[in-house]
ZADODREN-702931 format. One record per residue (C-alpha): residue in one letter; residue number from 1; y, z, x. Coordinates in steps of 0.1 Angstrom, whole numbers, plus 2048, in hexadecimal, padded with zeros to 3 digits. Layout:
BEGIN
   rest    nr    py    pz    px
      A   NUM     Y     Z     X
...
This chain:
BEGIN
   rest    nr    py    pz    px
      M     1   474   EAD   BC4
      P     2   48E   E92   BC8
      A     3   48F   E81   BEB
      R     4   4B3   E8C   BEE
      P     5   4C2   EAC   BE0
      V     6   4D3   EA6   BBE
      I     7   4F7   EB0   BBC
      L     8   501   EB3   B98
      V     9   527   EB1   B94
      I    10   533   EBE   B72
      I    11   555   EBD   B62
      K    12   561   EC2   B3F
      G    13   56D   E9E   B3B
      L    14   571   E7D   B4E
      G    15   593   E73   B41
      I    16   5B1   E69   B56
      G    17   5BA   E89   B67
      G    18   5BD   E97   B8A
      A    19   59D   EAA   B8D
      E    20   58A   E8E   B7B
      R    21   598   E74   B93
      L    22   58D   E8A   BB0
      I    23   569   E84   BA5
      S    24   56B   E5F   B9C
      E    25   57E   E56   BBC
      A    26   569   E6D   BD2
      A    27   549   E59   BC9
      P    28   54D   E3E   BE4
      F    29   551   E5A   BFE
      W    30   532   E6E   BF4
      D    31   515   E6F   C0D
      R    32   4FC   E5D   BF6
      D    33   4E3   E5A   C12
      T    34   4E0   E80   C14
      Y    35   4E7   E8A   BF0
      D    36   4DF   E7C   BCE
      Y    37   4FF   E81   BBA
      R    38   500   E83   B94
      V    39   51D   E8A   B7D
      A    40   51D   E99   B5A
      Y    41   539   EA0   B41
      F    42   53E   EAE   B1E
      V    43   55B   E9F   B0C
      P    44   554   E7D   AFD
      W    45   577   E71   AF9
      K    46   57F   E79   B1D
      N    47   56A   E5D   B2C
      Q    48   582   E45   B3C
      L    49   575   E4A   B5F
      V    50   550   E46   B56
      P    51   550   E20   B5E
      Q    52   55F   E26   B80
      L    53   543   E3E   B89
      E    54   528   E27   B7B
      E    55   536   E0A   B8F
      A    56   531   E21   BAD
      D    57   50C   E24   BA2
      V    58   510   E49   B9A
      P    59   4FB   E54   B7C
      V    60   512   E64   B61
      T    61   505   E78   B44
      F    62   517   E85   B25
      L    63   50C   EA8   B1C
      G    64   524   EB1   B00
      G    65   525   EAD   ADB
      S    66   53A   E97   AC4
      R    67   557   EB1   AC8
      G    68   552   EB8   AEC
      M    69   543   ED8   AF9
      D    70   52E   EE9   ADE
      P    71   514   F05   ADB
      L    72   4F9   EEC   AE6
      S    73   50B   EE2   B06
      A    74   4FB   EFE   B1A
      I    75   4D9   EF4   B0F
      R    76   4E0   ECF   B18
      L    77   4ED   ED9   B3A
      R    78   4CF   EEF   B41
      S    79   4B7   ED3   B37
      H    80   4CB   EBA   B4D
      I    81   4CA   ED1   B6B
      K    82   4A4   ED4   B67
      E    83   49E   EAF   B61
      T    84   4B3   EA4   B7F
      E    85   4A5   EC0   B95
      A    86   4C8   EC7   B9F
      A    87   4CA   ED9   BC0
      I    88   4EF   EE2   BBC
      V    89   506   EE2   B9E
      H    90   52B   EDC   BA7
      A    91   542   EE5   B8B
      H    92   566   ED9   B89
      S    93   573   EEB   B6A
      P    94   56F   F0F   B5F
      A    95   55F   F07   B3D
      T    96   543   EF3   B4D
      A    97   540   F0D   B69
      V    98   53B   F28   B50
      L    99   51F   F14   B40
      A   100   50E   F0D   B61
      R   101   510   F32   B6B
      M   102   4FE   F3A   B4B
      V   103   4E1   F21   B4E
      S   104   4DD   F14   B71
      R   105   4C3   F20   B8A
      A   106   4D2   F09   BA4
      P   107   4EF   F16   BB9
      I   108   511   F10   BAA
      V   109   52F   F04   BBE
      Y   110   54F   F08   BAB
      T   111   570   EF7   BB3
      E   112   58F   F09   BA5
      H   113   5AA   EF0   B9E
      N   114   5C4   F07   B8D
      L   115   5D1   F2A   B90
      G   116   5B8   F42   B83
      D   117   5CF   F50   B68
      S   118   5DB   F2E   B5C
      Y   119   5BF   F28   B43
      R   120   5BE   F34   B1F
      Q   121   5B2   F57   B1A
      P   122   58E   F50   B0F
      T   123   588   F38   B2C
      R   124   598   F4F   B44
      T   125   583   F6D   B39
      L   126   562   F5A   B39
      N   127   56A   F4B   B5B
      K   128   571   F6C   B6A
      M   129   553   F7D   B5A
      T   130   53A   F64   B68
      Y   131   54C   F5D   B89
      S   132   534   F71   B9F
      R   133   518   F57   B96
      N   134   529   F3E   BAC
      A   135   516   F36   BCD
      A   136   536   F28   BDC
      V   137   55A   F24   BD1
      T   138   575   F0C   BDD
      A   139   59A   F0C   BD3
      V   140   5B1   EEE   BD6
      S   141   5CD   F03   BE6
      A   142   5D3   F25   BF5
      A   143   5E7   F2F   BD6
      V   144   5C9   F27   BC0
      A   145   5B1   F3A   BD8
      E   146   5C7   F59   BD6
      S   147   5C9   F57   BB0
      V   148   5A3   F5B   BAE
      A   149   59E   F74   BCA
      G   150   596   F91   BB3
      F   151   57D   F7E   B9D
      G   152   55E   F89   BB1
      G   153   544   F74   BC1
      P   154   549   F60   BE1
      A   155   56D   F5C   BEE
      A   156   57C   F3A   BE7
      A   157   57E   F22   C05
      V   158   59D   F0C   C03
      V   159   594   EE7   C01
      P   160   5B3   ED3   BFB
      N   161   5B1   EB6   BE3
      G   162   5AE   E94   BF3
      V   163   5BA   E72   BE7
      S   164   5B3   E4E   BEE
      V   165   5CE   E37   BDF
      T   166   5D2   E12   BDE
      V   167   5EB   E00   BC8
      D   168   5F0   DDB   BC3
      P   169   615   DD1   BC7
      V   170   612   DB8   BAB
      E   171   607   DD4   B94
      V   172   625   DE9   B9F
      S   173   63C   DCD   B95
      A   174   62A   DCA   B74
      A   175   62F   DEF   B6D
      R   176   654   DEC   B72
      A   177   655   DCD   B5C
      E   178   642   DE0   B41
      L   179   660   DF7   B3E
      S   180   677   DDA   B37
      I   181   693   DE8   B4D
      D   182   6AD   DD8   B63
      D   183   6AE   DDB   B89
      A   184   6CA   DF5   B87
      T   185   6B3   E0E   B75
      E   186   6A5   E29   B8A
      I   187   682   E34   B81
      V   188   677   E59   B82
      V   189   652   E5C   B7A
      A   190   63E   E7B   B6F
      V   191   619   E79   B6A
      G   192   605   E95   B5A
      N   193   5F2   E9A   B3A
      I   194   605   EAC   B1E
      R   195   5F8   ECF   B1E
      P   196   604   EF2   B24
      H   197   614   EFA   B45
      K   198   61A   ED5   B4E
      G   199   640   ED9   B49
      H   200   647   EBD   B30
      Q   201   662   ED1   B1F
      N   202   671   ED7   B41
      L   203   670   EB1   B46
      V   204   683   EAB   B26
      E   205   69E   EC4   B30
      T   206   69F   EB4   B53
      A   207   6A5   E92   B42
      A   208   6C2   EA1   B2F
      V   209   6D2   EAB   B50
      L   210   6CB   E8A   B60
      K   211   6DB   E78   B43
      E   212   6FC   E88   B4D
      K   213   6F9   E86   B72
      R   214   6E5   E66   B78
      P   215   6E7   E51   B58
      Q   216   6D6   E33   B69
      A   217   6B6   E47   B6D
      L   218   699   E43   B55
      V   219   67E   E5E   B54
      V   220   65B   E50   B4D
      S   221   641   E6A   B42
      I   222   61C   E5F   B43
      G   223   600   E75   B35
      G   224   5EA   E79   B17
      E   225   5EC   E96   AFF
      K   226   5D4   EB3   B00
      Y   227   5DA   EBB   ADB
      P   228   5E2   EA2   ABF
      G   229   607   EA2   AB8
      D   230   613   EAE   ADA
      L   231   621   E8C   AE4
      D   232   634   E89   AC3
      R   233   642   EAB   AC8
      L   234   64F   EA2   AEA
      K   235   65F   E83   ADD
      E   236   670   E98   AC2
      A   237   67C   EB0   ADD
      A   238   68A   E92   AF0
      E   239   69C   E86   AD1
      A   240   6AA   EA9   ACA
      A   241   6B7   EAA   AEE
      G   242   6C7   E88   AEA
      V   243   6B3   E78   B06
      T   244   69D   E5E   AF5
      D   245   6AF   E44   B0A
      T   246   6A9   E58   B2A
      I   247   684   E61   B28
      R   248   666   E4D   B1C
      F   249   644   E5C   B14
      L   250   62A   E41   B1A
      G   251   60B   E56   B12
      R   252   5EB   E50   B26
      K   253   5ED   E33   B3E
      E   254   5CF   E27   B53
      N   255   5E8   E16   B6A
      A   256   5FD   E36   B70
      R   257   5FB   E31   B96
      E   258   60E   E10   B93
      F   259   62A   E23   B82
      I   260   62A   E3D   B9D
      A   261   62C   E22   BB7
      A   262   649   E12   BA5
      A   263   65C   E33   BA2
      D   264   67C   E3A   BB5
      V   265   674   E5F   BB2
      F   266   654   E70   BA7
      V   267   659   E91   B94
      N   268   641   EAE   B8D
      P   269   650   EC7   B74
      S   270   632   EDE   B70
      D   271   634   F03   B69
      V   272   611   F0A   B78
      E   273   5FD   EF5   B91
      G   274   5DF   EF7   BA8
      L   275   5E4   ED9   BBF
      P   276   5EC   EBB   BAA
      V   277   5D9   E9B   BB4
      V   278   5F5   E86   BA6
      I   279   60E   E95   BBF
      L   280   5F7   E8C   BDC
      E   281   5F4   E69   BCE
      A   282   61A   E66   BCB
      M   283   61D   E73   BEF
      A   284   603   E5A   BFB
      M   285   618   E3E   BEC
      G   286   636   E4A   BFF
      R   287   64A   E54   BE0
      A   288   666   E6D   BE1
      I   289   65C   E8B   BCD
      A   290   66F   EA6   BBA
      A   291   658   EC2   BAE
      T   292   658   EE5   BA2
      A   293   64D   EFF   BBC
      V   294   62E   F0B   BAA
      G   295   60A   F13   BB5
      G   296   5FE   EFE   BD2
      V   297   61B   EE5   BD0
      P   298   630   EF5   BEC
      S   299   611   EF2   C03
      V   300   616   ECC   C02
      I   301   63A   EC7   BF9
      E   302   64F   ED7   C15
      D   303   672   ED8   C06
      G   304   689   EBF   C17
      V   305   66D   EB1   C2C
      T   306   652   EA2   C16
      G   307   665   EA5   BF5
      L   308   67D   EBC   BE3
      L   309   673   EDC   BD0
      A   310   683   EED   BB2
      Q   311   67B   F0D   BA0
      P   312   666   F0A   B81
      G   313   677   F0C   B60
      H   314   699   F02   B6E
      P   315   6A0   EDE   B63
      D   316   6C2   EDF   B74
      G   317   6B2   EE5   B96
      L   318   697   ECA   B90
      A   319   6B1   EB1   B84
      G   320   6C6   EB9   BA3
      A   321   6A9   EB2   BBA
      I   322   6A3   E90   BA8
      V   323   6C8   E87   BAA
      R   324   6C9   E90   BCF
      L   325   6AC   E78   BD6
      L   326   6BB   E5C   BC1
      E   327   6DD   E5F   BD1
      D   328   6CF   E5F   BF5
      P   329   6B9   E41   BFD
      H   330   6B4   E4D   C21
      L   331   6A8   E6F   C15
      R   332   691   E5D   BFC
      T   333   682   E48   C18
      T   334   67F   E64   C30
      V   335   66D   E7D   C1A
      G   336   657   E62   C0C
      A   337   64B   E58   C2E
      A   338   645   E7C   C38
      A   339   632   E82   C18
      A   340   61B   E64   C1F
      A   341   615   E6F   C42
      A   342   60C   E92   C36
      V   343   5F2   E86   C1D
      T   344   5E2   E6F   C37
      R   345   5E0   E8D   C4F
      D   346   5D5   EA8   C37
      H   347   5C8   E9A   C16
      G   348   5AF   E7E   C1D
      M   349   592   E7A   C05
      A   350   577   E7A   C20
      P   351   580   E9D   C2E
      M   352   57F   EAC   C0B
      I   353   55C   E9E   C05
      K   354   550   EA9   C27
      A   355   55C   ECD   C1F
      F   356   548   ECC   BFF
      E   357   529   EBE   C0F
      D   358   52A   ED7   C2B
      I   359   529   EF2   C0F
      Y   360   50C   EE0   BFF
      Q   361   4F9   EDF   C20
      G   362   4FF   F03   C26
      L   363   4F1   F0D   C04
      L   364   4D3   EF7   C07
      S   365   4CA   F02   C2A
      G   366   4D2   F27   C24
């Protein structure tokens, strides 16, 4: 038996995304004296965060095939659990959780990052069918916990996402310079991978309203595409809406945080959310935020206090919130400061890790 209990953290990929960064940035906060942490992933092209984990001396293992998860993934996972003598498997995506529930004899802790019905039908069905195999479940917000309340198995404990953010001011200036804009241009930044429910079409329509109401504003969208061609289709939608001069799609950017820090306003246009890490990061940087009131977002953005909220699918409302923030520097400063204070108080990385490790300890001593 290992000297320390092995905690095997599994996730579909280690690309640049919210749940993925929760793992890579949690590593320095893990209690490595008590637990032996390992990480495994399944999608080979989503590996951008692997070096960060390896630099933290965390063993990382790829368990997928050349095309990602395949029929042999369950066998590889079962072998890896046995080889590492994992005491607990902590799954951070439904696809990997389903595999773990099928093959693991070790207790499974599952963190639900999104609303239970937001996944595609096959994933949703398999997730629900195997849910009772979880030994413990956590949810990133009360809205997420409520969405899985009928899935069976243990009730979800709410463990809010935590963030730890540092940004170099020099890199912030470089991000603005990369856009080749003058000082009069106002930057509105959105960060989110291009995938269903993330609201990119809503963002294009919001940009069209901004073009009329605040022509000096530039919307900057950062995020990689889930399916080939999605980015091109968004650019075509922007061209059809006549806003190619108002919105820019930069694709995946490893320095996305620098663009957030350089923003006059951060915008989150999603149709569905659990509790977006990127919103917490923007709050930690003291950015003024305009966001759609979906999922767990209203639990951290109090309208008029820590940001402004708009109804999903209503670009006029979202654009109105952005314009209000751009027109009122005092409001921008006030809500930004309140947002930063709220994250410091409620969403530190260390409390999130302690909550997880309390669950591990309870399972190991139970």
